[in-house]
C-alpha positions in Angstrom: -211.7 132.4 85.4 -214.5 134.7 86.5 -213.8 137.3 89.2 -216.9 137.2 91.5 -215.5 140.0 93.7 -215.6 142.7 91.1 -218.5 145.2 91.7 -220.1 147.8 89.5 -220.5 151.5 90.3 -223.7 150.7 92.2 -221.8 148.4 94.5 -223.5 145.3 93.2 -221.5 142.3 91.9 -220.9 142.5 88.1 -221.7 138.8 88.0 -225.0 138.6 89.8 -225.4 136.4 92.9 -228.1 134.3 91.1 -226.4 134.0 87.7 -225.9 130.7 86.1 -222.1 131.1 85.8 -221.7 131.9 89.5 -224.1 129.2 90.8 -222.4 126.5 88.7 -218.8 127.5 89.4 -216.6 125.4 91.6 -215.9 128.4 94.0 -219.6 128.3 94.9 -219.7 124.4 95.2 -217.0 123.6 97.8 -214.4 123.4 95.0 -216.2 120.5 93.3 -215.3 120.5 89.6 -216.9 118.8 86.6 -216.2 118.6 82.9 -219.4 119.7 81.2 -220.6 120.6 77.8 -223.8 121.7 76.1 -224.7 120.7 72.5 -227.4 122.7 70.7 -229.8 121.0 68.4 -232.5 122.1 66.1 -234.7 119.5 64.4 -237.0 121.8 62.5 -240.6 122.4 63.2 -243.8 120.4 63.3 -246.8 121.1 61.0 -248.0 123.8 63.5 -244.8 125.7 63.4 -243.5 124.6 66.8 -239.7 124.6 66.8 -238.0 121.4 68.0 -234.8 122.8 69.4 -232.9 122.7 72.6 -229.7 121.8 74.4 -228.2 118.4 75.2 -226.1 118.8 78.4 -223.5 116.3 79.4 -221.3 116.4 82.5 -218.5 114.1 83.6 -218.2 113.8 87.3 -216.4 111.6 89.8 -219.5 111.0 91.9 -222.9 112.5 91.0 -224.0 112.6 94.6 -221.2 114.9 95.6 -220.2 116.5 92.3 -223.4 117.2 90.5 -226.6 116.9 92.6 -225.7 119.6 95.2 -224.9 122.1 92.4 -228.1 121.2 90.5 -230.2 121.6 93.7 -228.8 125.1 94.2 -229.4 126.0 90.6 -233.0 124.7 90.7 -233.8 127.1 93.5 -231.8 130.2 92.4 -230.8 130.2 88.7 -233.1 132.6 87.0 -231.9 131.5 83.5 -232.9 127.9 84.3 -236.2 128.8 86.0 -237.4 131.0 83.1 -236.0 129.4 80.0 -235.2 125.7 80.6 -237.6 122.8 80.5 -236.2 119.5 81.7 -237.4 116.6 79.6 -235.2 113.7 80.5 -232.0 112.5 82.0 -229.6 109.5 82.3 -226.7 108.4 84.4 -224.0 106.3 83.0 -220.8 104.8 84.4 -217.8 105.4 82.1 -214.9 103.2 82.8 -211.3 104.6 82.9 -209.0 104.4 79.9 -207.2 101.3 78.9 -203.5 100.6 79.6 -201.4 98.7 77.1 -202.4 95.1 77.2 -205.5 95.8 79.3 -209.2 95.7 78.5 -212.2 98.0 78.8 -213.5 98.0 82.4 -210.4 96.3 83.8 -210.1 98.9 86.6 -213.7 98.1 87.7 -212.7 94.6 88.6 -209.5 95.3 90.5 
């Protein structure tokens, strides 16, 4: 767990205010948590030597409106890593039904 209160000799936070890890952390987002994971990929290069590589990002959240969008809006304005190095090329939003109880069926909880 990062300690955002620790400061360096210069009095500045060791984890910068505009760092990706700080901006995405639940402490900076009203305690909202998400399960997230990045997957790197590299599909080689084209005939001109342009590398086709990047990161697939997946996040599981209870409600995208309250658990993802506010954090993403903050990061879009302040995250220097994202502003300089990331290029958004697509997105998707999918409903994932809860697990299955013995004798149940996929999506049963959605019809209760």
